[in-house]
N, C-alpha and C positions, 0 to 999 in steps of 0.2 A: 133113947132113940128107938126110932122104929123106921126099918129098910123099909120106904115104899115102891121108889123104882130102881130099876136098872136101865140106864140110858146106853144104849147097845149103837156103835158105829155102825153103818151099814153102806155099803157099795150100790145096793140095789133093795131098796125098801120092801118094793110088791115082791119081786122074788122073796126075799127073805122072809116077810109074813105070811107068802103063801106056803113056804115049808112049814114054819111054826104051826100055822093052822092045819094045812092036809095031812102031816107026818105026825107033829108031837102032841095035836089036838088042843091047840091053843085057841081061844076065842078073840076077834077082834071086836075092840071097842069103836076104834076110830081108824080113819086113814086118811090123813090131812095132807094136803099139797099147797103149799102158801107161803109166803113172803120168801121165798128162794131156799125152801126145803119143804122135803116129804117127812111125814112122822105116823108112823103107825102104834095105836096102844093096842098090847094083846095080854093076854089073862092065862095063865096056865095053872089049872087048879085052883081051889076054892079061897085057898090063904096064897101067903106069899107076895112079893113085889109085882108089880106090873112092870111089864116089859117096855117100854119106849125103842122102836127100831128107829133111826135117823141118819140122813145122808149128812147131815151138816157140820157136825163135830171135825175138829182139824187134826184129832188124835185117834189112834186105832183102839186106844184102852175102854173097856166100860167103865161108865160113872156110877157108882153105887151115894143112891139119891136117899139120905135118912131124912125123917122130920123128928125136930124137936118141939118142946113146948116154949123155948123161950130163946128165941135165935142169941140176941145180946146176952142173956147170960150165960148161955153155952158157949159163947166165943169167950166170955172171961173166965170159964172155968178150963177150957182147952188151953188158953194162953198161960195159964198156971200152970200146966203140966208139959209146959216146951212147946206146945202146938205152933206151926207155922202157918198163916192165915193165907189163902190165896186170893182169888179176884172175887168181887161182889158182884152179883147179878139176881136179874128177877126171872122167875120164870110163873107162868100163870098161877101157880098156887100160893107164893109170895116171894119174900124176899129170903136169897139163899148164897151162899159162901162155896165156892167151889176149892181144892186143894188136891194136894198129892202129898201120899204119906213118905215117910222115907224110902219105902222098899219102892216106888214109884205106881201104887196103886190111884187111881182117881178116884175120889171120894168128895161128897157135898151134903151139906146142910142145909135145911131151910126151916122156913117158920109157916105153916099154914094159915096164912091171915086170909086168904080170899076162898074158902071151902066150896063153894059154889060154882066158881067160873070154869071149871075143867069140865061139868057136864054140858056147857054149850056145844062142845064139838062129841059127844057121845051120838053114834049114829051118824056122823059124818065119813062118807066115803066119797072122797076125792078121787080113789084109784082102785083098780078092783084087787081084793087081796083074797087067796084062795076060792077055793071050789064053792065055799056058802061066803060070801060075801058082806053080809049083812052084821050088825052088831046081835050079842045076846040081847033077848028083852027082858032079863031079869034083871040087869044089872042100871041104877037108877042114876048113878053119878061115877065120876072117874076120882071125886076128891076123896080121899081117904080120910077115916075118921077114928077117934078112940075106942076100943073095946070098951062095952058097957055092961059085959057081962063074959064070964067064962066060955059060955057055949056060942059067942061070936067070933068071926075072925077079926081081922085089925080095920077093916072098912065100915064094921057093925052090921055084917049079913048073919 
């Protein structure tokens, strides 16, 4: 499993994203306002999960979103260990299952079946974020990929 995203609830996505950009030094990859939700994807550092600030989560707990090679196989392996399945959903990257741990942490696992779909959002700025509201030009895609060498991070950079 690879931790790709932190799905973080926000009461004010633009203001929260601006703080991450202006104060913490994050880079905004996109800021989308559509289908009744605002979502901003941020990157803080060259490695680590990307941060998705969003205003449409019903719960106030962050969701840790892990990529797995094979969702069905992973589901079977987790069930054998006593895992309790949550609900199925689709995210732009592919099929996903969200669940809560016994300690109430929110987790999701997904299989990357549509690796190019997220790149359509890169650069989209439906609302202003931070003093520099454009995306970083050195990132070509929002879809994570496997490391191909020890010198590369989990997104293949």
